C-alpha positions as CSV (number, residue, x, y, z in Angstrom):
1,M,78.7,-29.6,13.5
2,L,75.7,-27.7,13.3
3,A,74.5,-26.9,16.9
4,L,70.7,-26.7,17.6
5,I,68.0,-25.4,20.4
6,A,65.8,-28.4,20.2
7,A,62.6,-27.2,22.2
8,P,58.9,-29.0,22.0
9,V,56.7,-27.2,20.0
10,L,52.9,-27.0,20.4
11,L,51.2,-27.9,17.5
12,A,47.0,-27.3,17.1
13,P,44.6,-30.0,15.9
14,A,45.7,-30.3,12.0
15,C,41.9,-30.0,10.8
16,G,42.4,-26.5,10.0
17,Q,43.3,-25.1,13.1
18,P,45.9,-22.7,13.7
19,G,49.5,-23.4,13.2
20,P,51.8,-23.2,16.6
21,E,50.5,-21.8,19.7
22,R,52.0,-18.0,20.9
23,G,53.6,-20.3,23.8
24,A,55.4,-22.4,21.2
25,V,59.5,-22.0,21.1
26,M,61.9,-21.0,18.1
27,V,64.4,-23.6,16.8
28,F,68.0,-21.9,15.7
29,S,70.8,-23.3,14.8
30,V,74.5,-21.6,14.6
31,G,75.1,-19.2,11.8
32,D,71.2,-18.4,11.7
33,C,70.9,-14.2,12.5
34,V,68.3,-13.5,14.7
35,S,66.8,-9.4,15.8
36,I,66.4,-9.1,19.9
37,P,64.6,-5.8,21.3
38,A,66.8,-3.7,22.9
39,T,65.4,-3.2,25.9
40,T,63.5,-5.7,28.5
41,P,59.2,-6.3,28.3
42,D,57.1,-4.0,30.1
43,G,54.8,-7.2,30.2
44,P,54.8,-10.5,31.8
45,D,55.7,-11.9,28.7
46,P,60.1,-12.7,28.0
47,V,61.8,-11.1,25.7
48,R,61.9,-13.4,22.7
49,A,64.7,-13.5,19.7
50,T,62.8,-13.8,15.8
51,E,65.0,-14.7,13.4
52,V,66.1,-12.3,10.5
53,D,68.5,-11.2,7.7
54,C,71.6,-11.3,8.7
55,S,72.0,-7.3,7.3
56,A,70.2,-6.2,9.5
57,D,70.8,-3.5,11.2
58,P,71.4,-4.2,14.3
59,S,70.9,-8.2,14.1
60,Y,72.9,-11.3,16.5
61,T,74.4,-14.1,14.3
62,V,74.1,-17.5,16.7
63,G,77.5,-18.4,17.2
64,A,76.8,-21.1,19.6
65,V,74.7,-22.5,22.0
66,A,74.2,-23.3,25.7
67,D,75.3,-26.3,27.4
68,E,72.8,-27.9,29.6
69,T,74.2,-25.9,32.4
70,G,73.1,-22.6,30.6
71,A,76.7,-21.6,30.1
72,C,78.3,-20.4,26.9
73,P,81.1,-21.6,26.0
74,S,83.1,-18.4,26.0
75,R,81.9,-15.7,28.2
76,E,82.8,-13.2,25.5
77,Y,78.9,-13.9,23.8
78,Q,76.3,-11.8,24.7
79,Q,73.8,-13.8,26.1
80,L,70.1,-12.9,28.0
81,S,69.5,-14.3,30.7
82,T,66.3,-16.8,31.5
83,E,64.7,-13.5,33.7
84,F,64.7,-11.5,30.7
85,A,64.2,-14.2,28.1
86,D,62.0,-16.8,26.8
87,P,64.2,-20.9,27.3
88,S,64.5,-20.7,23.9
89,T,66.4,-17.3,23.4
90,A,68.3,-17.6,26.8
91,R,70.5,-20.6,25.2
92,L,71.7,-18.6,22.3
93,C,75.4,-17.0,22.7
94,L,75.3,-14.1,20.1
95,V,77.3,-12.1,18.4
96,P,76.2,-8.3,17.5
97,N,75.7,-8.0,13.4
98,L,76.7,-4.3,13.9
99,V,78.1,-1.7,11.2
100,A,80.7,0.8,10.9
101,D,80.7,4.5,12.1
102,H,77.0,3.5,13.2
103,C,76.0,4.3,17.0
104,Y,73.8,2.1,18.6
105,E,72.3,2.1,22.4
106,L,72.5,-0.2,25.0
107,G,70.0,-1.0,26.5
108,M,69.6,-1.6,29.9
109,P,69.8,-4.3,31.9
110,A,69.4,-6.7,29.6
111,G,72.4,-5.6,26.9
112,M,71.3,-5.7,24.1
113,V,71.7,-2.5,20.9
114,E,70.0,-0.3,19.5
115,L,70.9,1.8,16.5
116,A,70.9,5.2,17.9
117,D,71.9,8.3,16.0
118,C,74.9,9.3,16.9
119,A,74.1,12.7,17.0
120,E,71.8,12.1,20.0
121,P,71.6,15.0,23.2
122,A,73.0,12.7,26.0
123,R,70.0,10.7,27.8
124,P,70.3,7.9,30.6
125,G,71.5,5.2,29.5
126,L,75.6,4.4,27.2
127,L,75.2,5.5,23.5
128,V,79.1,3.8,21.5
129,Q,80.2,4.6,18.0
130,V,81.5,1.2,16.2
131,T,84.7,2.7,14.4
132,R,86.0,-0.7,12.8
133,R,84.6,-4.0,12.1
134,L,87.0,-6.9,12.0
135,D,86.6,-10.3,11.4
136,V,89.3,-11.5,13.3
137,R,89.0,-12.1,17.0
138,D,91.7,-10.4,18.4
139,Q,91.3,-7.8,22.0
140,A,94.4,-5.9,21.1
141,A,93.3,-4.5,17.7
142,C,91.6,-1.4,18.3
143,G,94.2,0.3,20.5
144,D,94.2,1.7,24.1
145,D,93.2,5.5,23.2
146,A,90.6,6.3,26.3
147,G,86.8,6.1,25.7
148,Q,87.9,3.4,22.7
149,F,87.1,-0.6,23.9
150,A,87.3,-3.9,21.7
151,W,84.6,-6.2,22.0
152,P,85.9,-9.3,20.6
153,Y,83.9,-12.7,19.7
154,P,84.8,-15.9,19.3
155,S,82.1,-17.9,16.3
156,P,82.0,-16.1,13.9
157,A,85.2,-14.2,14.9
158,R,85.0,-10.9,15.0
159,T,86.2,-7.4,16.6
160,Y,84.1,-4.2,17.1
161,C,86.1,-0.9,17.9
162,T,84.1,1.4,19.3
163,R,84.2,4.9,21.0
164,T,81.7,5.7,24.2
165,V,79.8,9.0,22.9
166,Y,78.2,8.9,26.4
């Protein structure tokens, strides 16, 4: 069953006027891929997801849609708070689309990832390298070496093995 985020779209009058207003809400389906800025917005406008090709690095696959209480079906999904995101984006339960051997900086406090250079000098924040991408959900797949972590996701089933760079 395909889940949709249903939201009203404010349309302008037909007579040659522009399409949806700036405040219109996007509708995303499970399986869609989206891009989300890694950092929190500087101004009053909330973060908004935009649809992208699933090969975009980094991007996110919509794995599920939050229920009426705003909760995803698993805590393993990444989800933005309504404090930072517009309502349609905050309802997305996300699975990152990351590439093995690439490094990513985690944007704080929202927790979204941004592609980074693995050789960058240390700066505030958290830089991780994806060492393996597995298309299974397996918390134990990555071993227990110091600094190694597994990031499992339920649907689509995926596990990232990562190491903390700084």
